[in-house]
N, C-alpha and C positions, 0 to 999 in steps of 0.2 A: 469964950471958953465953953459956955453952955452950948452955943451953936455948933461948935466943933465935936462936942461929945454927942449931940443929937445926931449929927451926920454920920459919926462912926458907929453909933447904935443902929441906924437904919441900914448902913452897909452891911453890918453883921447879921441883921435879920434877913437881909436879901440873900446873902451867901447861904445861910441855913436853909431858906426856903428853896434855893436852887439845888442844894445837895439832897433835901428831901425829895424835890421832884425827880431828880436823877436816879435816886435810890428807888423810888416807885416804878420807874421804868424798867429796872433790871429784873423785876419779878416776872415769872413766866405767865403767858396768857392762857387762861383756862378754856380749853376746848371740850366740846360736848359730843363731837362726832366719834363714834366707836372705832376702834382699830382692831383688825382681825389677824391673827397669826395662823397661817397655814402650813402644815407639815407634809411634804410629798416625798416619795421615793426618787432618789436621783436617776435611777435607771429607766423607770416606766413613767414617772410623773403621777402615779396613783396615790390617793390620800392614805395616811396612816392614822388609824383610830386608836383611841384609848391610850395614848402616849403621855407620859409625864413630863411636863415642860418646866424648866426653871428659867424666869424672866428676870433679867437684871437691868436696871436703869440708873441714870445718873446724869450730872451736869458735865462730867468730864471723865477721862480715863481713869483717874484716880478713884472716883466714886464707883466706877464698874468694877475695878480691880478689887476693892475692899467690899464689894457687894452692899453698898450702902442701902440701896433701894432694891428689894428683892421679893418676888412673888412666885408661887407655883400654881399651875393649872393643869387640866386634863383635856386632851383633844376629844372631840365629839366623833360621831359616826362618820363625819366628812373630813376628819382630820384637822378641824379648826378649833381655835380657842380665842376668846376675846381678851385683849389686853386690859388688865385691871385699871380702874379710875386712878389708883395711886401712882401709876407709872405712865400713863398716856400723855401727861403734861410735861415730862422731862425730856430733855433734848436728845438723849442717846440711849440706845436699846441693844441688849445682846440676849440671844435666845440659845439655851442648851436643851438637848433632847435626852431623856433618861434611856440608857442602854442602846443608844444610837450614836454613830460617829457622823458628825456634820460633813457636808460635802465641800464647804468653803475653806479656803486657805487661810492659815494663821488665824483659827477661830478665837483663841484667847484674847488676841489684840483687836479683833474686829468689832467695830461699833457702827450701828446703823441709825441714820437721822430719822427720828420719829416725825419731825415736820415733813421730810420728803415722803415718808410712808403715807401720812395723812393727805397730802396734796395730790401725788401721782401714783402712789403704790410702789413697791420696791421687792426685788427678789434677790435673795442672796446667791452668790457664785455657785454654779453646779459643776464640780470636778469629778463627779461620779459617773456621768452619763450625758446623754444628749437631750434629756428632757427639758422642756422649756414651757413657760407659762405667760399668759398676758398680764401685765400689771394693771391694777385698778386701784383708784384712790382709797386709802384706808386699809389696804391688803398687804401684808408682809408674808412672802413665801420663802420658807426655809427647806432646803434639800437635804436628805440624809441618805447614808449608804443602805443598800437593800431595796427590795421591792414592796410597794404598797399593796393594797387591796382594793379591788374594783368596789364602787358604791354599792352595786347589786349584792356582792358577797358580805358587805359590812352591815347592811340593813336589809336583811331578807324580808322583813315585813313590807318593804316598799316594792319588792318584786312581784310580778303577776303570779297569782296563785296557780298551781298546776291543776289542770282538769282531769279528774279521775276517769278511769275507763268505765264506759257504760257497763253496768251490771244486768245480765239478761234476766228478764222476770221470770219467776217460777210459775210454770203452767201447771195448774192442778189438773190431776188425772180425773176423767169422768167417773162418777160414782157408779158402780155396778150393783144391780139388784140381785140378791142371792135367789136361787131357785126356790120355789114354794116348799120343797121337800128337803131342804137343806138344814142340816142341824147347827145350831148356834149356842154359844155359852154366854149367859148373862153373867153380870158382876155379882159376885158372892155377897149376900147381905143376910145370911142365915143367922139371925141373932134374935132373941126373945123367945117367946112361947112357941109351942108347935103350931098353933093357930096362926100366929103372925108368920112363922116360916113357911107355912103352907100357902099363905097368900102372898109371899114375897117372890121376887124373880131371882131364885137361887138354884143353881144346878144347871143340868142340861135339859133341853126340851126339843121336841120334834113336832112340826106343824104337819098333821095328818090331812086335815081338810080346813078350808076357811071356816073359822070359828071353833075348831076342834083341835086342841093342843095336848100332847102326851108329855108329862113332866117326869124326870128322873131325879130323885133326890138321894 
């Protein structure tokens, strides 16, 4: 009796351990590799900067439909944004672009494998034009209706600065020496006493001879 009870208890513990082991394997594996989302114009393939993205992720279609895991980001000058850490370890991803229509068909039902994006890279279907890009691991490309902006126009600080036209140097005219008998007017500084005014350079004067000056006050 005791022996059969011990065997039953051991079997029960083994089942509990197996169930715990199986439950542990069902948890998602944590990945540290970043995932980048890139938004391009469907017609020209140019990036779209400063766009508001709504990112929805989940374990299945129901999670995505109910928006159980949701984050919002803004694309940078190159039309890119990083997938937040809270979403990068979930198996399915959906991307919505504010004020833009997606080029993929049946967007509300479309979900993309995060594992495939991480491993090989992935591009959403482009039904707006002929633009295509090369897939790279960790990069998810989404096409939207409309044209993007060239990187040089997005970030003018990265474009080479224009060289201003050369400004011709000003050539000073040669100073001319007035004739010896030319009349000149000195700046007026007739202030103070008569003696001070007499000795000051005030009024008009005429140079008659070297060392001989006639003043008019």
